[in-house]
C-alpha positions as CSV (number, residue, x, y, z in Angstrom):
1,M,-8.7,-60.9,-37.9
2,K,-7.1,-58.2,-39.5
3,N,-8.2,-55.4,-37.4
4,D,-6.7,-57.9,-34.5
5,Q,-3.2,-57.8,-36.1
6,L,-3.3,-54.2,-36.9
7,S,-3.5,-53.1,-33.9
8,R,-1.6,-55.5,-32.4
9,R,1.2,-53.6,-35.1
10,R,0.5,-50.5,-33.7
11,F,1.4,-51.8,-30.0
12,I,5.2,-52.0,-31.0
13,G,6.9,-49.3,-29.5
14,T,3.8,-47.6,-28.0
15,G,5.4,-45.5,-25.7
16,A,8.4,-47.9,-25.2
17,L,10.4,-45.2,-24.2
18,A,7.9,-43.9,-21.2
19,G,9.6,-45.1,-18.2
20,A,13.1,-43.7,-19.3
21,G,12.8,-41.2,-16.1
22,M,13.1,-44.5,-14.2
23,L,16.3,-45.7,-15.7
24,F,18.2,-43.8,-12.8
25,L,17.2,-47.0,-10.3
26,S,19.3,-49.7,-10.2
27,K,17.0,-52.4,-11.6
28,S,16.9,-53.8,-8.0
29,S,15.6,-50.5,-6.9
30,F,12.7,-50.6,-9.4
31,A,11.4,-53.4,-8.6
32,H,11.4,-52.6,-5.0
33,S,9.8,-49.3,-5.5
34,V,6.8,-51.1,-7.7
35,L,5.7,-53.1,-4.7
36,G,6.8,-50.8,-2.6
37,A,6.0,-52.9,1.1
38,A,3.4,-55.1,-0.5
39,D,3.4,-58.6,-1.0
40,K,4.5,-59.8,-4.2
41,P,1.8,-60.3,-7.1
42,D,-0.2,-63.5,-7.0
43,S,-2.2,-65.0,-9.0
44,K,-2.1,-68.9,-9.3
45,I,-5.8,-70.1,-7.8
46,E,-7.2,-72.9,-7.2
47,G,-4.2,-74.3,-8.6
48,V,-4.7,-72.2,-12.1
49,Q,-2.0,-69.9,-13.1
50,I,-3.5,-67.1,-14.2
51,G,-1.5,-64.5,-16.6
52,V,-1.6,-61.6,-18.9
53,I,-0.5,-60.5,-21.9
54,T,1.1,-57.5,-22.1
55,Y,-1.0,-56.4,-25.2
56,S,-4.0,-56.2,-23.0
57,F,-2.4,-52.7,-22.3
58,R,-1.3,-51.7,-25.2
59,S,-3.7,-48.5,-24.7
60,M,-1.5,-47.4,-22.3
61,P,2.4,-46.4,-21.9
62,G,4.7,-50.0,-22.6
63,S,8.2,-50.2,-21.5
64,V,9.2,-52.7,-19.7
65,E,9.2,-50.7,-16.4
66,D,5.4,-49.3,-17.3
67,L,4.5,-53.4,-18.1
68,L,5.6,-54.8,-14.6
69,K,4.4,-51.7,-12.7
70,Y,0.5,-53.1,-14.5
71,C,1.4,-56.9,-13.4
72,V,1.8,-55.9,-9.8
73,E,-0.9,-53.3,-9.7
74,C,-3.4,-55.9,-11.4
75,N,-1.8,-58.6,-8.7
76,I,-0.8,-60.9,-11.6
77,N,2.3,-62.7,-11.5
78,A,2.7,-64.8,-14.5
79,I,2.6,-63.3,-18.4
80,E,2.6,-63.6,-21.6
81,L,5.2,-60.4,-22.8
82,M,5.2,-59.1,-26.3
83,G,8.4,-58.7,-27.9
84,D,8.6,-55.0,-29.2
85,A,9.1,-53.7,-25.2
86,A,11.8,-56.2,-24.4
87,E,13.6,-55.3,-28.1
88,V,13.5,-51.6,-27.0
89,Y,15.0,-53.1,-23.3
90,A,17.5,-54.4,-25.2
91,G,18.5,-51.9,-27.9
92,I,16.4,-52.9,-31.6
93,P,18.1,-50.0,-34.3
94,K,14.9,-47.7,-34.5
95,R,14.3,-46.4,-38.0
96,E,16.3,-44.2,-39.1
97,Q,14.7,-41.3,-41.2
98,G,14.3,-41.9,-44.5
99,Q,15.5,-45.6,-44.4
100,S,13.6,-48.0,-46.8
101,N,11.6,-51.0,-45.3
102,A,13.9,-53.5,-46.6
103,D,17.1,-51.4,-44.7
104,H,15.8,-51.1,-41.5
105,N,14.7,-54.7,-41.8
106,K,18.6,-55.7,-42.7
107,A,19.1,-53.9,-39.9
108,V,16.9,-55.7,-37.4
109,A,18.0,-59.0,-38.9
110,D,21.8,-58.1,-38.0
111,W,20.9,-57.4,-35.2
112,R,19.0,-59.8,-33.8
113,A,21.8,-62.5,-35.4
114,S,24.3,-60.8,-33.1
115,V,23.2,-59.7,-29.8
116,S,23.7,-60.8,-26.1
117,M,21.5,-62.2,-24.0
118,D,22.8,-60.6,-21.3
119,K,20.1,-57.9,-21.6
120,F,16.6,-60.4,-21.8
121,K,18.8,-61.7,-18.8
122,E,18.4,-58.5,-17.0
123,L,15.0,-58.2,-17.3
124,R,14.0,-61.6,-16.6
125,K,15.6,-60.9,-13.4
126,M,14.1,-57.7,-13.3
127,Y,10.2,-58.7,-13.2
128,K,11.6,-61.9,-10.8
129,D,12.9,-59.5,-8.6
130,A,9.4,-58.3,-8.3
131,G,7.2,-61.1,-8.3
132,V,6.3,-61.6,-11.9
133,T,7.6,-64.7,-14.3
134,I,7.3,-65.0,-18.1
135,Y,6.1,-67.9,-19.3
136,A,6.1,-66.9,-22.6
137,W,7.6,-64.4,-25.4
138,K,6.0,-63.3,-28.6
139,P,8.4,-61.6,-30.5
140,S,7.7,-60.6,-34.4
141,A,11.1,-62.1,-35.7
142,L,8.7,-66.0,-36.3
143,E,7.2,-64.7,-39.6
144,A,7.7,-66.0,-43.4
145,R,9.8,-62.9,-43.9
146,N,12.6,-64.4,-41.4
147,T,15.4,-65.2,-41.3
148,D,16.8,-68.3,-39.9
149,E,19.4,-66.6,-37.8
150,E,16.5,-64.6,-36.5
151,I,14.3,-67.0,-35.4
152,G,17.1,-69.0,-33.8
153,Y,17.4,-65.5,-31.7
154,A,13.6,-65.3,-30.7
155,F,14.2,-68.9,-29.2
156,N,17.1,-68.1,-27.4
157,A,15.7,-64.8,-26.5
158,G,13.0,-66.3,-25.3
159,K,15.2,-68.7,-23.4
160,A,17.1,-65.7,-21.6
161,L,13.5,-64.6,-20.4
162,G,12.6,-67.8,-18.9
163,A,10.0,-68.9,-21.3
164,S,9.2,-72.1,-21.7
165,H,7.1,-71.5,-25.8
166,C,7.3,-68.7,-28.0
167,T,3.8,-67.3,-29.2
168,V,3.5,-66.8,-33.2
169,E,0.7,-66.6,-35.4
170,L,-0.7,-69.7,-37.5
171,G,1.2,-69.6,-40.4
172,N,0.7,-72.0,-43.5
173,E,2.5,-75.5,-43.5
174,A,5.9,-74.6,-44.9
175,Q,6.1,-72.3,-42.1
176,T,4.8,-74.3,-39.4
177,K,7.8,-77.2,-41.2
178,R,10.0,-74.7,-40.5
179,L,9.4,-73.1,-36.8
180,G,8.9,-77.1,-35.5
181,D,12.2,-78.1,-37.3
182,L,13.7,-74.9,-35.3
183,G,12.1,-75.5,-32.3
184,T,13.8,-79.0,-32.9
185,K,16.5,-77.8,-32.6
186,Y,16.4,-75.1,-30.6
187,K,14.9,-77.1,-27.8
188,M,12.0,-74.2,-27.8
189,K,8.1,-75.2,-28.1
190,V,5.9,-72.7,-29.9
191,G,2.3,-72.0,-29.3
192,Y,0.2,-71.2,-32.5
193,H,-2.7,-68.7,-32.1
194,A,-5.4,-68.8,-34.1
195,H,-8.2,-66.1,-34.7
196,T,-12.0,-66.5,-35.9
197,Q,-10.5,-68.8,-38.8
198,A,-10.0,-71.9,-35.6
199,T,-11.7,-75.0,-36.3
200,P,-11.6,-77.8,-34.6
201,T,-8.7,-79.4,-36.5
202,L,-7.0,-76.5,-37.6
203,W,-3.5,-77.4,-35.7
204,D,-4.0,-81.0,-36.8
205,T,-1.2,-80.3,-39.2
206,A,0.8,-78.2,-37.5
207,L,1.2,-80.1,-34.4
208,S,1.7,-83.7,-36.8
209,Q,4.8,-82.0,-38.1
210,S,7.0,-81.4,-34.7
211,E,6.4,-82.5,-30.9
212,Y,7.3,-78.3,-30.7
213,N,4.6,-77.4,-32.7
214,C,2.1,-76.7,-29.7
215,I,-1.8,-74.6,-30.0
216,N,-1.7,-71.4,-27.9
217,L,-5.6,-71.9,-27.8
218,D,-8.3,-68.8,-27.9
219,I,-11.0,-69.5,-26.5
220,G,-12.9,-66.7,-27.2
221,H,-11.7,-66.7,-30.9
222,Y,-12.8,-69.9,-31.2
223,T,-15.9,-69.6,-29.5
224,S,-16.7,-66.9,-32.4
225,G,-15.5,-68.9,-34.9
226,T,-17.1,-71.7,-34.9
227,S,-20.4,-70.9,-32.8
228,S,-19.7,-73.9,-30.5
229,S,-18.0,-74.2,-26.6
230,P,-13.8,-75.1,-26.9
231,V,-14.6,-77.2,-24.2
232,P,-14.0,-80.6,-25.9
233,F,-11.3,-79.4,-28.1
234,I,-9.8,-78.6,-24.8
235,E,-10.5,-82.1,-23.7
236,K,-8.9,-83.6,-26.5
237,Y,-5.7,-81.3,-27.3
238,H,-4.8,-80.5,-23.1
239,D,-1.2,-82.0,-23.8
240,R,-0.4,-80.1,-26.8
241,I,-1.6,-76.5,-25.5
242,V,1.4,-74.8,-23.6
243,S,-0.8,-71.5,-23.0
244,M,-4.6,-70.0,-23.4
245,H,-6.1,-66.8,-23.8
246,L,-9.5,-65.9,-22.0
247,K,-11.9,-63.5,-23.4
248,D,-15.1,-62.8,-23.9
249,R,-16.7,-63.1,-27.1
250,K,-20.5,-63.5,-29.5
251,F,-21.1,-66.2,-31.5
252,H,-20.7,-66.4,-35.6
253,D,-17.5,-64.6,-35.7
254,G,-19.6,-61.5,-32.5
255,P,-17.7,-58.9,-31.4
256,N,-16.0,-58.8,-28.0
257,T,-17.6,-58.3,-24.8
258,P,-17.1,-57.2,-20.7
259,W,-17.0,-61.1,-19.2
260,G,-19.9,-63.0,-18.8
261,E,-22.1,-60.7,-21.4
262,G,-20.6,-62.7,-24.5
263,D,-21.2,-66.3,-25.7
264,T,-17.4,-67.6,-24.4
265,P,-17.9,-70.8,-21.6
266,I,-15.1,-69.0,-19.3
267,K,-16.6,-69.7,-16.0
268,E,-17.0,-73.4,-17.7
269,V,-13.7,-73.7,-19.2
270,L,-11.2,-72.9,-15.6
271,Q,-13.8,-74.9,-13.9
272,L,-12.6,-77.7,-16.5
273,V,-8.6,-76.8,-16.1
274,K,-8.7,-77.0,-12.7
275,K,-10.5,-80.3,-12.3
276,N,-8.6,-81.7,-14.6
277,K,-4.7,-80.2,-13.4
278,Y,-4.0,-78.7,-16.9
279,K,-0.6,-77.3,-16.2
280,F,-1.1,-74.7,-18.6
281,P,-1.0,-71.4,-18.1
282,V,-4.5,-69.5,-18.4
283,T,-4.0,-65.8,-20.1
284,I,-6.4,-63.0,-19.4
285,E,-6.5,-60.4,-22.7
286,Q,-8.0,-57.3,-22.4
287,E,-10.2,-56.8,-26.1
288,Y,-13.4,-55.5,-25.2
289,N,-13.7,-52.1,-25.6
290,I,-12.2,-49.6,-22.3
291,P,-15.1,-47.9,-20.7
292,K,-15.0,-44.3,-20.3
293,G,-13.7,-43.1,-17.4
294,S,-11.7,-46.9,-16.9
295,D,-8.1,-47.8,-18.2
296,A,-6.1,-51.2,-19.4
297,V,-5.0,-52.0,-15.7
298,T,-8.9,-51.5,-14.0
299,E,-10.4,-53.8,-16.8
300,V,-7.8,-56.3,-16.3
301,K,-8.3,-56.4,-12.8
302,K,-12.5,-56.8,-13.6
303,C,-11.0,-59.6,-15.0
304,R,-9.0,-61.7,-13.0
305,E,-11.7,-60.8,-10.3
306,F,-13.9,-62.7,-13.2
307,A,-11.9,-66.4,-13.4
308,V,-10.5,-65.7,-9.6
309,Q,-14.7,-66.0,-8.7
310,A,-15.1,-69.0,-11.8
311,L,-12.1,-70.5,-10.3
312,K,-13.5,-71.0,-7.1
313,A,-17.4,-71.3,-7.8
């Protein structure tokens, strides 16, 4: 879990300005240039919305323009957006040379407490024009160290992006109570994500605290941590799951694997979602080692095709 969290943090700002050369285009022109003459992406298969978390592209340049291009290339029309690229796009303060962590954190908190939502709305339109919707946002502003104003900002920015929920790592009881109360105030659901500490009852306290506390289930981590199928959990808690990560892992805290090579019953889970017409999106999270000569876009395409074949079986 620690390695997961560290690699997520390394994703912050990675290549965030790599798309600067595209910025001379209008946002509408950029959306059209991404699509060319092709149809807009479509990854709703057999009634199941397949999405991707933009963390999957962490090994590549990561501006909002880059991420949109990757989604279109992968023929994916809905995403969980990591917060970093969106905040860079909106103008979050950069760390000044010699600036302490405390001073930088304060500058970020002050910015979040006062920033306009206009750039987030602009980002939503850019993606929508290209055929991609944002159903979830994972900002770094929902942790215990963040102020209530920052959390309110995160929820408002999520709304501006068009997200139905924000996602965050599952914290302690005090923090889930706090987020649940603020989620109620701002009318924004929180999907709590867990790694291999997951158990069939891990989310129960958070769920009991607020109707806005929900589950962002990762079936790979659940399978690896419990050495069991997540199907019974999904059947029991489906009405509190707001989105679900797809990946393949081995039992007994085993490693991530290319899809179909681990113990995670991805096909069975997708068939369950299809059969029962569950409304939550399923989110590709490419986390296994990328083979030599390949890249993240190629591997996400493989994951998408695996999911399509599983749903059409």
